[in-house]
C-alpha positions in Angstrom: 11.2 -21.5 -6.7 7.9 -23.4 -7.1 4.7 -22.3 -6.0 3.1 -21.3 -2.8 2.8 -24.6 -0.8 5.0 -26.8 -2.8 6.3 -28.9 -0.1 9.4 -29.2 -2.2 10.4 -25.4 -1.8 12.9 -25.2 1.1 14.0 -29.5 1.2 17.6 -29.5 -0.3 18.6 -25.9 2.7 16.5 -27.9 5.6 18.4 -31.1 4.8 21.4 -28.8 4.9 20.7 -27.0 8.5 19.6 -30.4 9.7 22.8 -32.1 9.4 24.7 -29.4 10.5 22.9 -29.4 13.9 23.1 -33.0 13.7 26.7 -33.3 12.9 28.6 -30.5 13.9 26.4 -28.3 16.5 24.3 -30.5 18.4 25.1 -30.3 22.2 27.8 -27.3 22.0 27.6 -24.4 23.5 29.7 -21.8 22.5 31.5 -19.1 25.0 30.7 -16.4 22.3 29.6 -15.6 18.8 32.5 -15.8 17.0 33.9 -19.3 18.6 30.0 -19.9 16.7 31.1 -18.7 13.4 34.0 -21.0 13.7 32.3 -24.1 14.1 30.6 -23.3 11.1 32.6 -22.3 8.9 35.3 -25.4 9.7 31.7 -27.5 9.3 31.1 -26.3 5.6 34.6 -25.4 4.4 36.7 -28.0 5.5 34.6 -30.6 6.6 31.6 -30.8 3.9 34.3 -29.8 0.7 36.9 -32.2 1.7 36.0 -34.9 3.7 32.2 -35.4 3.8 31.1 -38.0 1.4 27.7 -37.1 -1.0 26.0 -39.9 -2.9 24.7 -37.2 -5.3 28.4 -37.1 -6.1 29.1 -40.6 -6.3 30.2 -41.1 -2.7 33.1 -38.8 -3.4 34.0 -35.6 -1.6 33.0 -32.2 -3.6 37.1 -31.5 -3.9 38.0 -34.8 -5.6 34.6 -34.6 -7.5 35.4 -30.9 -8.9 39.0 -32.0 -9.5 38.3 -35.2 -11.3 36.4 -32.9 -14.0 
């Protein structure tokens, strides 16, 4: 963390939460908290790690990037 007032403090996490909301949670209404937890788990553990391409990894999935090393 940098000092107070620096605009880069939370940028990576704010970007992640924005993508989560945009790609998975927009216009969704969950019946239970457990349904919401399952949807978030699926997005992080299945979609982001196994299917979503990341620019910082050379447009590979994190799973492919880590297994190739």
